[in-house]
Structures are given as C-alpha cells and as structure tokens.
N, C-alpha and C positions, 0 to 999 in steps of 0.2 A: 504493500500500500504506500502511495506517495506521501511524503512528509509535508502535509499542507502547512503546518505551523512554521516550518523552516522557510517555505516559499513566501508565506505571509510576511515574515521578517525581512526577507530579501526585497519584497515589493515596497516596503517602507524605508529601504536603505537610502542613505544620502548619495550613494554611488549610482549614477545613471545606468551604468552597465548592469549592475545587479538588478535594478528595477526592470530593465528590458528583458533580462533572462527570466525573471519571475512572471512577467506578463506573457511571454512566449510559452512558458510552462502551463499557465492557467488556460490559455487558449487551446493548447494541444490536448490537455486533459479533458477540457470541455467538449471539443470536437470528437474525440475518440469515444466518449461515452454518451454523446447526445443521441437519444433514441430516434429523433426526427431526421438525423443525418443519414443520407443514403450513400453507402460506400460504392465506389466505382472501381472496377478492375479492368484494365489498368487505370490509374488516375489520369483524367483528362485535364490538360493545362489551359485549354481555351475552348470557347464555345462556337465561334464562327457564325453568330447570328447577325443578319443584316438589319438595317433600319426598317426595311420592308417587312421582315419577319416579325419585328416587335410591333409595328403598326397594325399588322393583320392578326395579332394574337389577342385573346381575351384574358383580362386579368380581373381578379376580384376587386371590388371597390375598397376604398380605405375603410378600415374598421375603427370605430370610435369608442373610447372609454366614456367620454361625455360628448354627445353629438355636437359637432361644430365648435367644440372648445378644446378637447384633449384627444388627439388621434393616437393610434398605435405607435410603438417605438419608444424612444427615450425622451422624456419631457423634463425640463428644468423650470421650477417656479422660484423666482427671485423675490425677495421682500426684505424690508428693513427690520431691525430688531424690534420685537414686541408688537409688530404690526398685526399679527394674527395668522401667521403662516401655518403654525401647528394646528390651530383650530380649523383652517381650511383643509389641511391634510387629514385630520381625524374625520371631518364631515365627509370628505371624499371617500375615505375608507368605509364609513358607515353606510353611505348611500349605495356604493357599488356592492358591498357585501350583502346588503339586504334587498337590492334591486329597487331602491326607492328613488327619490328626487334629489338632485344636486343643486345647491345654491337656490333652493326654493321653488324652482320651476322646470328643471330639465330631467326628465325620466332617464334612468340608466339601466343597462342590462346587468343582471346579477352575476357576480364573479366571486371566487374566493380571493381574499386579500391578505397580503403580508405587509404589516406596517412596522418598520424599524424606527421606533421612537428612541433615538440614541441620545437625546438631550433631556429626557424626562424619566421620572420614577413612576412606578405603578400607581402610587398614591395620587400624584398629580394627574396621571392619565384618567384615573377613576373620576376625579373631580371634573375634568374637562368633558368626559363622556356624559356624565350626569347633567352638566350645564346644557349640553346640546340635546338633552332628552333621550339619550341612548338607552335602550333596554338590553343591549347585547344580543349578539347572534353567533351562531357556530361557524360562520364563514369569515369572520374577522379575527385574524391571528396577529398578536402584538408581541414584539420582542423589544426589550430595553437594553441599554448598555451593559447592565448586569448580566443578562442572559445571552446576549449576542456577542460572540467572540470572533473577531476577524473582519475581513472585507470581501473582496471579489471571490476568493476561493470558497469562503463560507457560504456566500450567496449561491454559487454554482452547486455546491453540495446540497443545499436546501432544496433548490428547484429540481434537482435530480430525484431527491427523496419524496418531494411533494409536487408532482407534475400537474396536479389539479389547480395549482395557484394560477389566478387569472390577472392579478395586478400586484405590483410591488411598489411601496412608497418608502423612500429613504429620507428620514428626517433627523439630521441634516447631512448634506453631502460632505461637509468638512469633517464631521465625526466619523463618517464611513471611510473617507479617503482624504486625510488631512492634506491641505495644500495652501500655500500662501498667496496673497494678492499679487505678489511680485514674480510669481513663477513664470518661466518661459513657456512659449507655445507648446513645445514638445512635452514639457513636464506635466502639463495639464491635459493635453490632447490624448496621450497614450492611455492613462487609466480610465478616462471618461469613454474613450472609444471602445475599451474592453467591456465596459458596462453596456454600451450601446450594442455591441456584438451579441451579448447575452440576450438582450431584449429582442434582437432581430432573429437569432437562431432558435430561441425557445418560443417565439411569438407571444411572449409575456410582456406587456407594457410595464415600464419602470418610470416612476416619478421621483425626481431629485428635488428636495427642498433646500434652498440655498440662500445665503445672505447677500445683500447688496453692499457695495463699497461705501466707505464713509464719505460724507459730503456729496452724495449724488444729487442730481438736479430734480426737476419736478416730474420726470418721467415722460415728457413730451419731446417731439422732434425725432429725427432718425436715429439718434444715438441711444435711445432708451434701452435697447437690447444689450448694451455694453455695461449696464450698471451692476451686474453680478460680480462678486469677487473672483479674482483669478484672471488669467490671460484670455485672449481670444480662442485659445485651444479648447476651452470648455464649450463655448458657443459653436465652434467648428465641429464638435463631435456629437452634440445632441441633435435630435430631430425637431424639437419644438421648444420655444422659449416663451415663458409667461412672466410678466412683471406685475406684481401686486403693489399698489401704491396708494397712500393716503397721507394727508397732513396730520401732524400731531394735534390731538384734541378734537379731531373731526372724525365722524363715522363714515362720511362719503369718500369714495376714492375711485380708482380706475383699475381695470385689469386688461393689460395689453398682451396680445398673442400674435406670434408669427412662427412659421416653420416650413418644413419641406412639403407637408401635405395640407397646409391651411394658409389661406391668404391672411395678410395682416388685418387684425380686427381689434377694436377697442370697446370694452364694455364699461358702462357706469355701474359701480357696485356700492353697497352699503353694508357696514358691519352692524348686525343687530346685537347690541350688547346684552339684551335680556336672555337670549339663548345662544349667544356666541357663534353665530353662523353668518357667513357672507352671503349676500343675495345680489343677483343681477337685477338692476332696475331699468336698464335700457342700453341702447347702443350709443357709444360716444364717437367723437370725431377722431379719425386717424390723421394726426398732425405730422406733416413731413416738412423738414427744413429745406429752405431754398439753397441751391449751390452758392458758394461764397461769392462768385462773380456777380450773380443776380442779386444777392442780398446787399452787396456793396452799392450797386447801381440804384437799387430800390431805396436805400437809405438816403442817397443824394436827392432822388426825386421827391421823397417825402419832405426833406428839409427845404427844398425849393418852393414848396407851397403851390398856390393856385396859378401863379404866373409861369410855372414850368422852368425848364432849363434846356439848353442846347446840347446836342451830341458832343460837340467840341469841348464845351465847358466840363462835361462829365469826364471826358477823356483826360483833360488837363488835371482835374482833381485826383484821378486815379492813377495818372502816369501811364495811360494805355493809349493805343491808337484809336482813332475814331471808328475804324472798321470793326475792331474788336468790341468796342462799346455798342456799336449799332447792332451787332449780332446778339449781344446780351439783351438789348432793348427789345429786339424782335421776339426773343423767347418770352420776355415779360409781357409783351403785347398779346401773344398767343395764350398766355396763362391768365389774361384779363387783369394783370396787376399794374400795367402801364398803358398809356395811350398818347397819341399825338394831339397836341393842341393846335399846331399849325406846322408849316414847313420846318423840319429840323428841331422842333421844340417838343419836349416830352414832359409828362407829368404822371404822378401816381394816380391810379383810379380811386384811391382812398380819399383824395381831396375832392369833395363833392362839388366845389364851386367850378371845377374845370369844365369847360364846354367848348365845342367847336366855334361858338360865337366869339371866343377870345381871338380868333384869327384876324379879324378886321383891326382890332385894337393893336395887335402885335405888328401887323403889316404897316400901319400908319407910323408906329414908332420906328420901324426899320427904314421907312422912306425918309424920315426926318434925319436919322442918324447915319444912314448908309445909302448914298445916292445910287450905288450899284444895284441895290435891291429893287427890282422892277417886276412888272407882271411877267416879263419874258423869262425870268429865272426863278419864279416861284415853283415849289414842288407840287 
C-alpha cells in the first residue's frame, strides 16, 4: 500500500521538486484506481478528431448543481472575512443534500454531500445549522479539522470509498491546501489543477470557499474576479469563479459569477440575519470597465462640458496623434458614450445640454477667429 502520509508531507514541502513529485504520484494513483477510467491497450497518445467530427457529435448538456448559478466542475467562491461564506456553504450543502431550494428560490437536485468544515468545530456547526432551521438529513456528511487529516490524497481516498458522493464543499481552500497571497502562478496552479482533475474525472463537482485579498475594491469592473487571495494560477485552474460581496453593516450585496460554462452574471443578494441565509433578490448590472485609452479620452470630454473639445486638443492633452485619438473617439461614439457637436468637436453624451444646435454657434465663433474656416471646408 502506498504511503499516503509521506506523499502528503512531500506535497506541502517548501521544495518545488518535491511538490511536483507528490502531485504526479497522486494523479497516477488516482488514474490507476479510478473505476470510471477505461484502460486502452495499447495506450493511444492522440485522438485525431477533426473540427468537423466535434461539430457533428452530440454531447450532453452542462449539468448544474444550482441551475444557472453553479455548473459542474471546480467552483471557487471568494468572500471577505465574516461576510457569511460559511453560512452560504452550509445552506448549499443542506439544500443539495435534501433536494430543497437554494438561496430561497432555486430548486436543486438531491445529491449526497461532503462538507469539509476545516475552520469550524462541531459545536459551532450545530449552532449554524440550527440558525438556518436545519433538521439534519442522512445525505449531508460533515468533517472538521479534527477528523479530516490530509488534503488531495485524503480526498481521493474518500471518493474512492464513497463513490455515491455527489458534491464536495471545501471550507476553506487555505486550510485544505495552504498557500500565500504572494505565491507564483505555478505554485498555485498545480495543486488547484489537481483538485480540478479530480472533479473532472470523478464527475463530482467541488466547491472551494476562499478568502479575498485585503483592501479589495467594491467588486465592480472587470477586475472583480482577481480579488481572491493567491496568484492568477488559482483562477486559471478553476472552472467557475463566484464573488460574494457586501459592505460592512449592510445586509444587501452582490454575487458575481463567470466561468467556462456560464456567461458573466451579477445577482443582487441579501443576507437574512434572522435565519442566516443568503437570498437572491434580483439580477444586477454586469459592470465592465472601459479600456484605458477610452477612459482617458472620456474623462477629457466630461471635463470639457457642454461646449465640447476638438480632436486636436484631446491629442495634445494626451500626447497622442490625432488619428489615434479619432479612432478612440469613434469607439466611444459606437458605444453611445461620445458624440459630435459639430465638425471636429466632440462631447460626452452625459452632458445633457449638448445638441446639434451648438453647430451654428461654434461655426460663427470659428468664422470670427479663423478666416480659413468657411463653408467649403466644413465636415
């Protein structure tokens, strides 16, 4: 029998070579004993399927743990300290294990659940379960740090012994596989990709509860998915990213989601303090930040006010060519964020006073100040 404890120690070694050897060992052991793996003799090293083969093939639809919220695969849920991540995890485990409703309104299919509550004692778990009105069921299995020893190898052994498991929730990722916020891409990608491989090969979805970095922003804009601790290697390995966000002292917040099998979506949520359950109250706006070049030009347009500003003046302020600025302005025009007041003069659409009627006033000004500005060279 393989010495799993030895390889667990190697997986947590400070030496990257030892960690690589341990991960290879875990993957080899898992593949050899995976009952769903079909051995091929001899082993084929390639598939030779064309794009036409794939297009003409039928594949099963994406399977959902929570319809339109959490798909199959490996999902990471980020949230700040004491925001209610564990309450969300426990509620998910209760809903799935009982075949009930998640977040107050979404019916889920019943599955056997393994919940690794690695930061909580059984006493605290009992208190949280009772607050949520849980009566307990035989499909919800809970392990704490006292009973759960190890990480990836232990999880592999558990899933081999209990193949009826339908969902794994790991609370938290740091307690399961310690990693620092400053880790390199490879230091974080390798262990997370090993967990992702388990989820893929066993077809058992896995949820990782994770902490956000200190001093993160308000959760809006394109960078929201990067608020979780650790390098980009974690995001690169998981299939779905969820960010749970609310301000201190407030019950209202947002839950933003994006992944390989789900389009980016934002839900408005509220934490019901009476029963300690998060509820979805509606669909929020997906806020996307403008590219820097467009944001810089838009800031100048907004500062210029209702009279607008010329392409050349914008170029001078930014130290760019007029052609480059004109290209950016046309992008803003298509996005309905900028418009032309008259020939060569642009303004922000947020300035409500702007109007095509400004053209006459501007042309009169140009005729007085620039004799070369005539009807023959107007745009």
